[in-house]
CHARMM-style PDB file with segment names, atoms N, HN, CA, C and O in Angstrom:
ATOM      1  N   MET     1      45.551-134.355 178.635  1.00  0.00      PROA
ATOM      2  CA  MET     1      45.071-133.755 177.254  1.00  0.00      PROA
ATOM      3  C   MET     1      43.815-134.987 177.141  1.00  0.00      PROA
ATOM      4  O   MET     1      43.898-136.123 177.607  1.00  0.00      PROA
ATOM      5  N   THR     2      42.641-134.397 176.380  1.00  0.00      PROA
ATOM      6  HN  THR     2      42.573-133.474 176.002  1.00  0.00      PROA
ATOM      7  CA  THR     2      41.414-135.398 176.395  1.00  0.00      PROA
ATOM      8  C   THR     2      41.849-136.511 175.541  1.00  0.00      PROA
ATOM      9  O   THR     2      42.963-136.631 175.031  1.00  0.00      PROA
ATOM     10  N   ALA     3      40.868-137.298 175.442  1.00  0.00      PROA
ATOM     11  HN  ALA     3      39.963-137.200 175.856  1.00  0.00      PROA
ATOM     12  CA  ALA     3      41.158-138.139 174.290  1.00  0.00      PROA
ATOM     13  C   ALA     3      40.506-137.740 173.210  1.00  0.00      PROA
ATOM     14  O   ALA     3      41.065-138.323 172.281  1.00  0.00      PROA
ATOM     15  N   SER     4      39.496-136.968 172.712  1.00  0.00      PROA
ATOM     16  HN  SER     4      39.042-136.494 173.466  1.00  0.00      PROA
ATOM     17  CA  SER     4      39.539-136.255 171.571  1.00  0.00      PROA
ATOM     18  C   SER     4      40.344-135.393 171.070  1.00  0.00      PROA
ATOM     19  O   SER     4      40.487-135.177 169.866  1.00  0.00      PROA
ATOM     20  N   THR     5      40.964-134.807 172.047  1.00  0.00      PROA
ATOM     21  HN  THR     5      40.848-134.983 173.024  1.00  0.00      PROA
ATOM     22  CA  THR     5      42.394-133.496 171.444  1.00  0.00      PROA
ATOM     23  C   THR     5      43.413-134.748 171.156  1.00  0.00      PROA
ATOM     24  O   THR     5      43.921-134.629 170.040  1.00  0.00      PROA
ATOM     25  N   THR     6      43.772-135.714 171.741  1.00  0.00      PROA
ATOM     26  HN  THR     6      43.359-135.810 172.647  1.00  0.00      PROA
ATOM     27  CA  THR     6      45.001-136.348 171.351  1.00  0.00      PROA
ATOM     28  C   THR     6      44.556-136.980 170.130  1.00  0.00      PROA
ATOM     29  O   THR     6      45.405-137.043 169.241  1.00  0.00      PROA
ATOM     30  N   VAL     7      43.311-137.504 169.866  1.00  0.00      PROA
ATOM     31  HN  VAL     7      42.621-137.452 170.588  1.00  0.00      PROA
ATOM     32  CA  VAL     7      43.030-138.224 168.581  1.00  0.00      PROA
ATOM     33  C   VAL     7      43.003-137.143 167.385  1.00  0.00      PROA
ATOM     34  O   VAL     7      43.423-137.360 166.248  1.00  0.00      PROA
ATOM     35  N   SER     8      42.530-136.140 167.768  1.00  0.00      PROA
ATOM     36  HN  SER     8      42.189-135.963 168.691  1.00  0.00      PROA
ATOM     37  CA  SER     8      42.625-135.062 166.753  1.00  0.00      PROA
ATOM     38  C   SER     8      43.816-134.565 166.467  1.00  0.00      PROA
ATOM     39  O   SER     8      43.927-134.156 165.311  1.00  0.00      PROA
ATOM     40  N   LEU     9      44.875-134.455 167.252  1.00  0.00      PROA
ATOM     41  HN  LEU     9      44.784-134.787 168.191  1.00  0.00      PROA
ATOM     42  CA  LEU     9      46.144-134.195 166.889  1.00  0.00      PROA
ATOM     43  C   LEU     9      47.047-135.293 166.369  1.00  0.00      PROA
ATOM     44  O   LEU     9      48.086-135.093 165.741  1.00  0.00      PROA
ATOM     45  N   ARG    10      46.555-136.452 166.689  1.00  0.00      PROA
ATOM     46  HN  ARG    10      45.711-136.614 167.199  1.00  0.00      PROA
ATOM     47  CA  ARG    10      47.298-137.501 166.113  1.00  0.00      PROA
ATOM     48  C   ARG    10      46.956-137.579 164.476  1.00  0.00      PROA
ATOM     49  O   ARG    10      47.808-137.644 163.590  1.00  0.00      PROA
ATOM     50  N   ARG    11      45.945-137.563 164.344  1.00  0.00      PROA
ATOM     51  HN  ARG    11      45.253-137.509 165.063  1.00  0.00      PROA
ATOM     52  CA  ARG    11      45.191-137.777 162.985  1.00  0.00      PROA
ATOM     53  C   ARG    11      45.734-136.814 162.131  1.00  0.00      PROA
ATOM     54  O   ARG    11      46.218-136.934 161.006  1.00  0.00      PROA
ATOM     55  N   TRP    12      45.586-135.900 162.803  1.00  0.00      PROA
ATOM     56  HN  TRP    12      45.193-135.802 163.718  1.00  0.00      PROA
ATOM     57  CA  TRP    12      46.013-134.675 161.828  1.00  0.00      PROA
ATOM     58  C   TRP    12      47.703-134.658 161.448  1.00  0.00      PROA
ATOM     59  O   TRP    12      48.230-134.188 160.439  1.00  0.00      PROA
ATOM     60  N   LEU    13      48.227-135.208 162.391  1.00  0.00      PROA
ATOM     61  HN  LEU    13      47.800-135.590 163.211  1.00  0.00      PROA
ATOM     62  CA  LEU    13      49.749-135.452 162.159  1.00  0.00      PROA
ATOM     63  C   LEU    13      50.107-136.304 161.182  1.00  0.00      PROA
ATOM     64  O   LEU    13      50.846-136.051 160.231  1.00  0.00      PROA
ATOM     65  N   ARG    14      49.378-137.687 161.524  1.00  0.00      PROA
ATOM     66  HN  ARG    14      48.777-137.893 162.297  1.00  0.00      PROA
ATOM     67  CA  ARG    14      49.570-138.603 160.409  1.00  0.00      PROA
ATOM     68  C   ARG    14      49.212-138.250 159.234  1.00  0.00      PROA
ATOM     69  O   ARG    14      50.061-138.558 158.397  1.00  0.00      PROA
ATOM     70  N   ARG    15      48.163-137.647 158.750  1.00  0.00      PROA
ATOM     71  HN  ARG    15      47.474-137.397 159.430  1.00  0.00      PROA
ATOM     72  CA  ARG    15      47.711-137.069 157.375  1.00  0.00      PROA
ATOM     73  C   ARG    15      48.989-136.169 156.916  1.00  0.00      PROA
ATOM     74  O   ARG    15      49.423-136.314 155.774  1.00  0.00      PROA
ATOM     75  N   GLN    16      49.493-135.387 157.670  1.00  0.00      PROA
ATOM     76  HN  GLN    16      49.140-135.270 158.599  1.00  0.00      PROA
ATOM     77  CA  GLN    16      50.377-134.215 157.409  1.00  0.00      PROA
ATOM     78  C   GLN    16      51.576-134.896 157.209  1.00  0.00      PROA
ATOM     79  O   GLN    16      52.143-134.590 156.161  1.00  0.00      PROA
ATOM     80  N   LEU    17      52.158-135.770 157.939  1.00  0.00      PROA
ATOM     81  HN  LEU    17      51.697-136.018 158.791  1.00  0.00      PROA
ATOM     82  CA  LEU    17      53.814-136.726 158.009  1.00  0.00      PROA
ATOM     83  C   LEU    17      53.244-137.762 157.716  1.00  0.00      PROA
ATOM     84  O   LEU    17      52.867-138.423 158.684  1.00  0.00      PROA
ATOM     85  N   ARG    18      52.990-138.248 156.516  1.00  0.00      PROA
ATOM     86  HN  ARG    18      53.296-137.711 155.730  1.00  0.00      PROA
ATOM     87  CA  ARG    18      52.755-139.446 156.026  1.00  0.00      PROA
ATOM     88  C   ARG    18      54.071-140.281 156.310  1.00  0.00      PROA
ATOM     89  O   ARG    18      53.856-141.371 156.839  1.00  0.00      PROA
ATOM     90  N   GLU    19      55.157-140.024 156.100  1.00  0.00      PROA
ATOM     91  HN  GLU    19      55.333-139.138 155.670  1.00  0.00      PROA
ATOM     92  CA  GLU    19      56.219-140.792 156.091  1.00  0.00      PROA
ATOM     93  C   GLU    19      56.764-140.739 157.460  1.00  0.00      PROA
ATOM     94  O   GLU    19      56.944-139.683 158.067  1.00  0.00      PROA
ATOM     95  N   PRO    20      57.040-142.005 157.963  1.00  0.00      PROA
ATOM     96  CA  PRO    20      57.918-142.252 159.358  1.00  0.00      PROA
ATOM     97  C   PRO    20      59.012-141.212 159.536  1.00  0.00      PROA
ATOM     98  O   PRO    20      59.537-140.723 158.536  1.00  0.00      PROA
ATOM     99  N   SER    21      59.395-140.837 160.808  1.00  0.00      PROA
ATOM    100  HN  SER    21      58.969-141.234 161.621  1.00  0.00      PROA
ATOM    101  CA  SER    21      60.591-140.013 160.778  1.00  0.00      PROA
ATOM    102  C   SER    21      61.084-139.994 162.085  1.00  0.00      PROA
ATOM    103  O   SER    21      60.406-140.318 163.060  1.00  0.00      PROA
ATOM    104  N   PRO    22      62.255-139.620 162.134  1.00  0.00      PROA
ATOM    105  CA  PRO    22      62.719-139.253 163.855  1.00  0.00      PROA
ATOM    106  C   PRO    22      61.717-137.921 164.394  1.00  0.00      PROA
ATOM    107  O   PRO    22      61.276-137.920 165.543  1.00  0.00      PROA
ATOM    108  N   GLN    23      61.524-137.197 163.767  1.00  0.00      PROA
ATOM    109  HN  GLN    23      61.881-137.198 162.833  1.00  0.00      PROA
ATOM    110  CA  GLN    23      60.565-136.368 164.200  1.00  0.00      PROA
ATOM    111  C   GLN    23      59.496-136.282 164.754  1.00  0.00      PROA
ATOM    112  O   GLN    23      59.213-135.669 165.784  1.00  0.00      PROA
ATOM    113  N   ARG    24      58.649-137.100 163.867  1.00  0.00      PROA
ATOM    114  HN  ARG    24      58.879-137.598 163.030  1.00  0.00      PROA
ATOM    115  CA  ARG    24      57.216-137.643 163.968  1.00  0.00      PROA
ATOM    116  C   ARG    24      57.326-138.295 165.058  1.00  0.00      PROA
ATOM    117  O   ARG    24      56.708-137.916 166.053  1.00  0.00      PROA
ATOM    118  N   GLU    25      58.090-139.345 165.085  1.00  0.00      PROA
ATOM    119  HN  GLU    25      58.592-139.653 164.277  1.00  0.00      PROA
ATOM    120  CA  GLU    25      58.345-140.327 166.318  1.00  0.00      PROA
ATOM    121  C   GLU    25      58.358-139.408 167.785  1.00  0.00      PROA
ATOM    122  O   GLU    25      57.622-139.678 168.734  1.00  0.00      PROA
ATOM    123  N   ARG    26      59.208-138.430 167.772  1.00  0.00      PROA
ATOM    124  HN  ARG    26      59.806-138.211 167.001  1.00  0.00      PROA
ATOM    125  CA  ARG    26      59.704-137.569 168.687  1.00  0.00      PROA
ATOM    126  C   ARG    26      58.178-136.799 169.180  1.00  0.00      PROA
ATOM    127  O   ARG    26      57.808-136.608 170.339  1.00  0.00      PROA
ATOM    128  N   LEU    27      57.513-136.469 168.015  1.00  0.00      PROA
ATOM    129  HN  LEU    27      57.814-136.623 167.074  1.00  0.00      PROA
ATOM    130  CA  LEU    27      55.981-135.511 168.171  1.00  0.00      PROA
ATOM    131  C   LEU    27      55.408-136.679 169.109  1.00  0.00      PROA
ATOM    132  O   LEU    27      55.292-136.449 170.312  1.00  0.00      PROA
ATOM    133  N   GLU    28      55.056-137.900 168.595  1.00  0.00      PROA
ATOM    134  HN  GLU    28      55.151-138.088 167.618  1.00  0.00      PROA
ATOM    135  CA  GLU    28      54.154-138.997 169.170  1.00  0.00      PROA
ATOM    136  C   GLU    28      54.448-139.257 170.370  1.00  0.00      PROA
ATOM    137  O   GLU    28      53.501-139.502 171.117  1.00  0.00      PROA
ATOM    138  N   ALA    29      55.793-139.285 170.913  1.00  0.00      PROA
ATOM    139  HN  ALA    29      56.563-139.085 170.306  1.00  0.00      PROA
ATOM    140  CA  ALA    29      56.244-139.409 172.115  1.00  0.00      PROA
ATOM    141  C   ALA    29      55.952-138.445 173.049  1.00  0.00      PROA
ATOM    142  O   ALA    29      55.745-138.802 174.209  1.00  0.00      PROA
ATOM    143  N   ALA    30      55.884-136.930 172.650  1.00  0.00      PROA
ATOM    144  HN  ALA    30      56.051-136.641 171.708  1.00  0.00      PROA
ATOM    145  CA  ALA    30      55.498-135.989 173.372  1.00  0.00      PROA
ATOM    146  C   ALA    30      53.961-136.044 173.646  1.00  0.00      PROA
ATOM    147  O   ALA    30      53.520-135.649 174.725  1.00  0.00      PROA
ATOM    148  N   ILE    31      53.214-136.495 172.748  1.00  0.00      PROA
ATOM    149  HN  ILE    31      53.571-136.816 171.871  1.00  0.00      PROA
ATOM    150  CA  ILE    31      51.840-136.226 172.772  1.00  0.00      PROA
ATOM    151  C   ILE    31      51.503-137.793 173.655  1.00  0.00      PROA
ATOM    152  O   ILE    31      50.438-137.889 174.266  1.00  0.00      PROA
ATOM    153  N   ALA    32      52.203-138.610 173.649  1.00  0.00      PROA
ATOM    154  HN  ALA    32      53.068-138.532 173.153  1.00  0.00      PROA
ATOM    155  CA  ALA    32      51.806-139.886 174.904  1.00  0.00      PROA
ATOM    156  C   ALA    32      52.295-139.423 176.279  1.00  0.00      PROA
ATOM    157  O   ALA    32      51.915-139.973 177.312  1.00  0.00      PROA
ATOM    158  N   ALA    33      53.157-138.387 176.260  1.00  0.00      PROA
ATOM    159  HN  ALA    33      53.466-137.940 175.421  1.00  0.00      PROA
ATOM    160  CA  ALA    33      53.788-138.092 177.439  1.00  0.00      PROA
ATOM    161  C   ALA    33      52.881-136.863 177.872  1.00  0.00      PROA
ATOM    162  O   ALA    33      53.265-136.258 178.872  1.00  0.00      PROA
ATOM    163  N   ASP    34      51.805-136.449 177.289  1.00  0.00      PROA
ATOM    164  HN  ASP    34      51.492-136.940 176.477  1.00  0.00      PROA
ATOM    165  CA  ASP    34      51.108-135.485 177.602  1.00  0.00      PROA
ATOM    166  C   ASP    34      52.167-134.096 177.819  1.00  0.00      PROA
ATOM    167  O   ASP    34      52.207-133.605 178.947  1.00  0.00      PROA
ATOM    168  N   ASP    35      52.769-133.662 177.031  1.00  0.00      PROA
ATOM    169  HN  ASP    35      52.736-134.060 176.115  1.00  0.00      PROA
ATOM    170  CA  ASP    35      53.814-132.597 176.990  1.00  0.00      PROA
ATOM    171  C   ASP    35      54.022-131.673 175.928  1.00  0.00      PROA
ATOM    172  O   ASP    35      54.901-131.710 175.067  1.00  0.00      PROA
ATOM    173  N   PRO    36      52.821-130.575 176.140  1.00  0.00      PROA
ATOM    174  CA  PRO    36      52.326-129.887 175.021  1.00  0.00      PROA
ATOM    175  C   PRO    36      53.614-128.627 174.676  1.00  0.00      PROA
ATOM    176  O   PRO    36      53.903-128.194 173.561  1.00  0.00      PROA
ATOM    177  N   ALA    37      54.167-128.279 175.855  1.00  0.00      PROA
ATOM    178  HN  ALA    37      53.931-128.631 176.761  1.00  0.00      PROA
ATOM    179  CA  ALA    37      55.434-127.861 175.332  1.00  0.00      PROA
ATOM    180  C   ALA    37      56.634-128.416 174.349  1.00  0.00      PROA
ATOM    181  O   ALA    37      57.256-127.822 173.468  1.00  0.00      PROA
ATOM    182  N   GLU    38      56.712-129.490 174.722  1.00  0.00      PROA
ATOM    183  HN  GLU    38      56.207-129.973 175.438  1.00  0.00      PROA
ATOM    184  CA  GLU    38      57.823-130.358 173.852  1.00  0.00      PROA
ATOM    185  C   GLU    38      57.246-130.459 172.479  1.00  0.00      PROA
ATOM    186  O   GLU    38      57.864-130.152 171.459  1.00  0.00      PROA
ATOM    187  N   ALA    39      56.202-130.844 172.512  1.00  0.00      PROA
ATOM    188  HN  ALA    39      55.701-131.094 173.340  1.00  0.00      PROA
ATOM    189  CA  ALA    39      55.323-131.120 170.867  1.00  0.00      PROA
ATOM    190  C   ALA    39      55.395-129.646 170.204  1.00  0.00      PROA
ATOM    191  O   ALA    39      55.801-129.485 169.053  1.00  0.00      PROA
ATOM    192  N   ARG    40      54.978-128.622 171.006  1.00  0.00      PROA
ATOM    193  HN  ARG    40      54.649-128.753 171.941  1.00  0.00      PROA
ATOM    194  CA  ARG    40      55.280-127.148 170.195  1.00  0.00      PROA
ATOM    195  C   ARG    40      56.750-126.869 169.639  1.00  0.00      PROA
ATOM    196  O   ARG    40      57.030-126.489 168.502  1.00  0.00      PROA
ATOM    197  N   ARG    41      57.613-127.138 170.672  1.00  0.00      PROA
ATOM    198  HN  ARG    41      57.386-127.448 171.596  1.00  0.00      PROA
ATOM    199  CA  ARG    41      58.881-127.071 170.257  1.00  0.00      PROA
ATOM    200  C   ARG    41      59.414-127.900 168.690  1.00  0.00      PROA
ATOM    201  O   ARG    41      60.021-127.362 167.765  1.00  0.00      PROA
ATOM    202  N   ILE    42      58.978-129.277 168.777  1.00  0.00      PROA
ATOM    203  HN  ILE    42      58.485-129.714 169.529  1.00  0.00      PROA
ATOM    204  CA  ILE    42      59.131-130.015 167.810  1.00  0.00      PROA
ATOM    205  C   ILE    42      58.504-129.566 166.472  1.00  0.00      PROA
ATOM    206  O   ILE    42      59.186-129.511 165.449  1.00  0.00      PROA
ATOM    207  N   VAL    43      56.856-129.164 166.500  1.00  0.00      PROA
ATOM    208  HN  VAL    43      56.301-129.209 167.331  1.00  0.00      PROA
ATOM    209  CA  VAL    43      56.477-128.556 165.316  1.00  0.00      PROA
ATOM    210  C   VAL    43      57.163-127.080 164.933  1.00  0.00      PROA
ATOM    211  O   VAL    43      57.187-126.646 163.781  1.00  0.00      PROA
ATOM    212  N   GLN    44      57.657-126.457 165.963  1.00  0.00      PROA
ATOM    213  HN  GLN    44      57.638-126.810 166.899  1.00  0.00      PROA
ATOM    214  CA  GLN    44      58.204-125.190 165.402  1.00  0.00      PROA
ATOM    215  C   GLN    44      59.394-125.237 164.181  1.00  0.00      PROA
ATOM    216  O   GLN    44      59.686-124.354 163.375  1.00  0.00      PROA
ATOM    217  N   ARG    45      59.979-126.621 164.352  1.00  0.00      PROA
ATOM    218  HN  ARG    45      59.742-127.339 165.006  1.00  0.00      PROA
ATOM    219  CA  ARG    45      61.255-126.879 163.374  1.00  0.00      PROA
ATOM    220  C   ARG    45      60.648-127.424 162.075  1.00  0.00      PROA
ATOM    221  O   ARG    45      61.414-127.740 161.164  1.00  0.00      PROA
ATOM    222  N   MET    46      59.244-127.563 161.921  1.00  0.00      PROA
ATOM    223  HN  MET    46      58.622-127.306 162.661  1.00  0.00      PROA
ATOM    224  CA  MET    46      58.476-128.296 160.873  1.00  0.00      PROA
ATOM    225  C   MET    46      58.214-127.470 159.960  1.00  0.00      PROA
ATOM    226  O   MET    46      58.011-126.304 160.299  1.00  0.00      PROA
ATOM    227  N   SER    47      58.152-127.797 158.711  1.00  0.00      PROA
ATOM    228  HN  SER    47      58.316-128.744 158.436  1.00  0.00      PROA
ATOM    229  CA  SER    47      57.549-127.092 157.977  1.00  0.00      PROA
ATOM    230  C   SER    47      56.199-127.195 157.222  1.00  0.00      PROA
ATOM    231  O   SER    47      55.894-128.074 156.416  1.00  0.00      PROA
ATOM    232  N   PHE    48      55.314-125.964 157.691  1.00  0.00      PROA
ATOM    233  HN  PHE    48      55.562-125.249 158.345  1.00  0.00      PROA
ATOM    234  CA  PHE    48      54.009-126.383 157.462  1.00  0.00      PROA
ATOM    235  C   PHE    48      53.392-125.026 156.599  1.00  0.00      PROA
ATOM    236  O   PHE    48      53.825-123.903 156.857  1.00  0.00      PROA
ATOM    237  N   SER    49      52.505-125.208 155.714  1.00  0.00      PROA
ATOM    238  HN  SER    49      52.153-126.121 155.505  1.00  0.00      PROA
ATOM    239  CA  SER    49      51.743-124.039 155.129  1.00  0.00      PROA
ATOM    240  C   SER    49      51.207-122.954 156.502  1.00  0.00      PROA
ATOM    241  O   SER    49      51.240-123.376 157.657  1.00  0.00      PROA
ATOM    242  N   ALA    50      50.837-121.858 156.244  1.00  0.00      PROA
ATOM    243  HN  ALA    50      50.810-121.515 155.305  1.00  0.00      PROA
ATOM    244  CA  ALA    50      49.926-120.972 157.208  1.00  0.00      PROA
ATOM    245  C   ALA    50      49.048-121.552 157.514  1.00  0.00      PROA
ATOM    246  O   ALA    50      48.926-121.603 158.738  1.00  0.00      PROA
ATOM    247  N   GLU    51      48.028-122.253 156.753  1.00  0.00      PROA
ATOM    248  HN  GLU    51      48.127-122.212 155.759  1.00  0.00      PROA
ATOM    249  CA  GLU    51      46.896-122.893 156.960  1.00  0.00      PROA
ATOM    250  C   GLU    51      47.045-124.009 158.233  1.00  0.00      PROA
ATOM    251  O   GLU    51      46.585-124.137 159.368  1.00  0.00      PROA
ATOM    252  N   GLN    52      47.853-124.639 157.454  1.00  0.00      PROA
ATOM    253  HN  GLN    52      48.227-124.535 156.533  1.00  0.00      PROA
ATOM    254  CA  GLN    52      48.413-125.886 158.541  1.00  0.00      PROA
ATOM    255  C   GLN    52      48.854-125.461 159.884  1.00  0.00      PROA
ATOM    256  O   GLN    52      48.460-125.908 160.961  1.00  0.00      PROA
ATOM    257  N   ARG    53      49.737-124.525 159.667  1.00  0.00      PROA
ATOM    258  HN  ARG    53      50.057-124.163 158.791  1.00  0.00      PROA
ATOM    259  CA  ARG    53      50.658-123.631 161.196  1.00  0.00      PROA
ATOM    260  C   ARG    53      49.434-123.349 161.973  1.00  0.00      PROA
ATOM    261  O   ARG    53      49.528-123.641 163.165  1.00  0.00      PROA
ATOM    262  N   HSD    54      48.344-122.869 161.597  1.00  0.00      PROA
ATOM    263  HN  HSD    54      48.268-122.632 160.629  1.00  0.00      PROA
ATOM    264  CA  HSD    54      47.345-122.025 162.182  1.00  0.00      PROA
ATOM    265  C   HSD    54      46.211-123.487 162.790  1.00  0.00      PROA
ATOM    266  O   HSD    54      46.000-123.850 163.947  1.00  0.00      PROA
ATOM    267  N   HSD    55      45.827-123.885 161.854  1.00  0.00      PROA
ATOM    268  HN  HSD    55      45.999-123.590 160.915  1.00  0.00      PROA
ATOM    269  CA  HSD    55      45.233-125.477 162.620  1.00  0.00      PROA
ATOM    270  C   HSD    55      46.274-126.118 163.638  1.00  0.00      PROA
ATOM    271  O   HSD    55      45.844-126.445 164.744  1.00  0.00      PROA
ATOM    272  N   LEU    56      47.546-126.308 163.350  1.00  0.00      PROA
ATOM    273  HN  LEU    56      47.895-126.042 162.451  1.00  0.00      PROA
ATOM    274  CA  LEU    56      48.323-127.198 164.407  1.00  0.00      PROA
ATOM    275  C   LEU    56      48.366-126.188 165.593  1.00  0.00      PROA
ATOM    276  O   LEU    56      48.186-126.673 166.710  1.00  0.00      PROA
ATOM    277  N   ASP    57      48.547-125.057 165.513  1.00  0.00      PROA
ATOM    278  HN  ASP    57      48.693-124.662 164.606  1.00  0.00      PROA
ATOM    279  CA  ASP    57      48.696-124.031 166.628  1.00  0.00      PROA
ATOM    280  C   ASP    57      47.589-124.182 167.467  1.00  0.00      PROA
ATOM    281  O   ASP    57      47.756-124.291 168.682  1.00  0.00      PROA
ATOM    282  N   SER    58      45.990-124.208 166.739  1.00  0.00      PROA
ATOM    283  HN  SER    58      45.855-124.120 165.753  1.00  0.00      PROA
ATOM    284  CA  SER    58      44.961-124.085 167.618  1.00  0.00      PROA
ATOM    285  C   SER    58      44.923-125.537 168.668  1.00  0.00      PROA
ATOM    286  O   SER    58      44.558-125.652 169.838  1.00  0.00      PROA
ATOM    287  N   LEU    59      45.452-126.524 167.712  1.00  0.00      PROA
ATOM    288  HN  LEU    59      45.749-126.431 166.761  1.00  0.00      PROA
ATOM    289  CA  LEU    59      45.197-128.014 168.364  1.00  0.00      PROA
ATOM    290  C   LEU    59      46.183-127.588 169.703  1.00  0.00      PROA
ATOM    291  O   LEU    59      45.896-127.731 170.892  1.00  0.00      PROA
ATOM    292  N   LEU    60      47.110-127.167 169.270  1.00  0.00      PROA
ATOM    293  HN  LEU    60      47.343-127.051 168.305  1.00  0.00      PROA
ATOM    294  CA  LEU    60      48.259-127.179 170.419  1.00  0.00      PROA
ATOM    295  C   LEU    60      47.698-126.271 171.835  1.00  0.00      PROA
ATOM    296  O   LEU    60      47.865-126.583 173.014  1.00  0.00      PROA
ATOM    297  N   ASP    61      46.933-124.972 171.241  1.00  0.00      PROA
ATOM    298  HN  ASP    61      46.796-124.719 170.283  1.00  0.00      PROA
ATOM    299  CA  ASP    61      46.595-124.026 172.487  1.00  0.00      PROA
ATOM    300  C   ASP    61      45.481-124.613 173.125  1.00  0.00      PROA
ATOM    301  O   ASP    61      45.281-124.295 174.297  1.00  0.00      PROA
ATOM    302  N   ALA    62      44.756-125.371 172.601  1.00  0.00      PROA
ATOM    303  HN  ALA    62      44.918-125.630 171.649  1.00  0.00      PROA
ATOM    304  CA  ALA    62      43.607-126.113 173.045  1.00  0.00      PROA
ATOM    305  C   ALA    62      43.997-127.091 173.750  1.00  0.00      PROA
ATOM    306  O   ALA    62      43.236-127.405 174.665  1.00  0.00      PROA
ATOM    307  N   TRP    63      45.503-128.039 173.554  1.00  0.00      PROA
ATOM    308  HN  TRP    63      46.121-127.784 172.810  1.00  0.00      PROA
ATOM    309  CA  TRP    63      45.818-128.783 174.736  1.00  0.00      PROA
ATOM    310  C   TRP    63      46.689-128.289 175.735  1.00  0.00      PROA
ATOM    311  O   TRP    63      47.012-129.129 176.575  1.00  0.00      PROA
ATOM    312  N   GLU    64      47.089-127.314 175.851  1.00  0.00      PROA
ATOM    313  HN  GLU    64      46.827-126.632 175.168  1.00  0.00      PROA
ATOM    314  CA  GLU    64      48.028-126.190 176.925  1.00  0.00      PROA
ATOM    315  C   GLU    64      46.981-125.975 177.828  1.00  0.00      PROA
ATOM    316  O   GLU    64      47.132-126.181 179.032  1.00  0.00      PROA
ATOM    317  N   ARG    65      45.812-125.533 177.285  1.00  0.00      PROA
ATOM    318  HN  ARG    65      45.690-125.366 176.307  1.00  0.00      PROA
ATOM    319  CA  ARG    65      44.374-124.865 177.855  1.00  0.00      PROA
ATOM    320  C   ARG    65      44.016-126.055 178.853  1.00  0.00      PROA
ATOM    321  O   ARG    65      43.740-125.756 180.015  1.00  0.00      PROA
ATOM    322  N   GLU    66      44.007-127.298 178.483  1.00  0.00      PROA
ATOM    323  HN  GLU    66      44.231-127.540 177.539  1.00  0.00      PROA
ATOM    324  CA  GLU    66      43.197-128.390 179.224  1.00  0.00      PROA
ATOM    325  C   GLU    66      44.105-128.875 180.004  1.00  0.00      PROA
ATOM    326  O   GLU    66      43.669-129.507 180.966  1.00  0.00      PROA
ATOM    327  N   THR    67      45.494-128.764 179.878  1.00  0.00      PROA
ATOM    328  HN  THR    67      45.848-128.251 179.096  1.00  0.00      PROA
ATOM    329  CA  THR    67      46.666-129.113 180.814  1.00  0.00      PROA
ATOM    330  C   THR    67      46.518-128.096 181.923  1.00  0.00      PROA
ATOM    331  O   THR    67      46.314-128.392 183.100  1.00  0.00      PROA
ATOM    332  N   ARG    68      46.624-127.028 181.503  1.00  0.00      PROA
ATOM    333  HN  ARG    68      46.789-126.788 180.547  1.00  0.00      PROA
ATOM    334  CA  ARG    68      46.617-125.773 182.720  1.00  0.00      PROA
ATOM    335  C   ARG    68      45.015-126.392 183.931  1.00  0.00      PROA
ATOM    336  O   ARG    68      44.880-126.702 185.115  1.00  0.00      PROA
ATOM    337  N   ARG    69      44.310-126.307 182.965  1.00  0.00      PROA
ATOM    338  HN  ARG    69      44.419-126.055 182.003  1.00  0.00      PROA
ATOM    339  CA  ARG    69      42.627-126.759 183.627  1.00  0.00      PROA
ATOM    340  C   ARG    69      42.856-127.742 184.377  1.00  0.00      PROA
ATOM    341  O   ARG    69      42.274-127.717 185.462  1.00  0.00      PROA
ATOM    342  N   SER    70      43.589-128.705 184.136  1.00  0.00      PROA
ATOM    343  HN  SER    70      44.062-128.726 183.255  1.00  0.00      PROA
ATOM    344  CA  SER    70      43.605-130.036 184.689  1.00  0.00      PROA
ATOM    345  C   SER    70      44.630-129.916 185.771  1.00  0.00      PROA
ATOM    346  O   SER    70      44.225-130.390 186.832  1.00  0.00      PROA
ATOM    347  N   GLU    71      45.925-129.387 185.819  1.00  0.00      PROA
ATOM    348  HN  GLU    71      46.254-129.002 184.957  1.00  0.00      PROA
ATOM    349  CA  GLU    71      46.828-129.196 186.895  1.00  0.00      PROA
ATOM    350  C   GLU    71      45.900-128.059 188.032  1.00  0.00      PROA
ATOM    351  O   GLU    71      45.661-128.299 189.215  1.00  0.00      PROA
ATOM    352  N   GLU    72      45.605-127.144 187.468  1.00  0.00      PROA
ATOM    353  HN  GLU    72      45.799-126.949 186.507  1.00  0.00      PROA
ATOM    354  CA  GLU    72      44.542-126.154 188.266  1.00  0.00      PROA
ATOM    355  C   GLU    72      43.824-127.242 189.536  1.00  0.00      PROA
ATOM    356  O   GLU    72      44.012-127.239 190.752  1.00  0.00      PROA
ATOM    357  N   GLN    73      43.030-128.049 188.754  1.00  0.00      PROA
ATOM    358  HN  GLN    73      42.877-128.052 187.766  1.00  0.00      PROA
ATOM    359  CA  GLN    73      42.051-128.999 189.671  1.00  0.00      PROA
ATOM    360  C   GLN    73      42.487-129.686 190.490  1.00  0.00      PROA
ATOM    361  O   GLN    73      41.896-129.917 191.545  1.00  0.00      PROA
ATOM    362  N   SER    74      43.667-130.180 190.167  1.00  0.00      PROA
ATOM    363  HN  SER    74      44.148-129.993 189.310  1.00  0.00      PROA
ATOM    364  CA  SER    74      44.358-131.134 190.917  1.00  0.00      PROA
ATOM    365  C   SER    74      45.183-130.391 191.966  1.00  0.00      PROA
ATOM    366  O   SER    74      45.443-130.960 193.026  1.00  0.00      PROA
ATOM    367  N   ALA    75      45.625-129.101 191.715  1.00  0.00      PROA
ATOM    368  HN  ALA    75      45.414-128.639 190.854  1.00  0.00      PROA
ATOM    369  CA  ALA    75      46.476-128.561 193.031  1.00  0.00      PROA
ATOM    370  C   ALA    75      45.701-128.282 193.990  1.00  0.00      PROA
ATOM    371  O   ALA    75      44.554-127.836 193.970  1.00  0.00      PROA
ATOM    372  N   PRO    76      46.719-128.708 195.281  1.00  0.00      PROA
ATOM    373  CA  PRO    76      45.791-128.782 196.492  1.00  0.00      PROA
ATOM    374  C   PRO    76      45.399-127.035 196.741  1.00  0.00      PROA
ATOM    375  O   PRO    76      45.903-126.132 196.072  1.00  0.00      PROA
ATOM    376  N   ASN    77      44.391-126.837 197.857  1.00  0.00      PROA
ATOM    377  HN  ASN    77      43.981-127.570 198.400  1.00  0.00      PROA
ATOM    378  CA  ASN    77      43.766-125.793 198.067  1.00  0.00      PROA
ATOM    379  C   ASN    77      44.673-125.091 199.035  1.00  0.00      PROA
ATOM    380  OT1 ASN    77      44.365-123.984 199.478  1.00  0.00      PROA
TER     381      ASN     77
END
C-alpha cells in the first residue's frame, strides 16, 4: 500500500473509530501488515452509514488494486 493510501485509511478510521477497541487494533494491525483482505473482513462486521461504507470501500478497493499491481510488478516473468 502506498504511504498516501495508508495515511488516508488510518486517518479516516481514527476519525470514525474514536475509541480504541480490539476491532480497531486488529484493523490497524491489518493495515500495518498490508493485508487488505483481512481489513475488509474486519470492517464488514462494523457498523457504518451508507456514505461511510462507500468511502471505506473505495479506500479498500484502491488498496487492493495497489497490492495487485505491486504483486504483478514483482512477479518473475
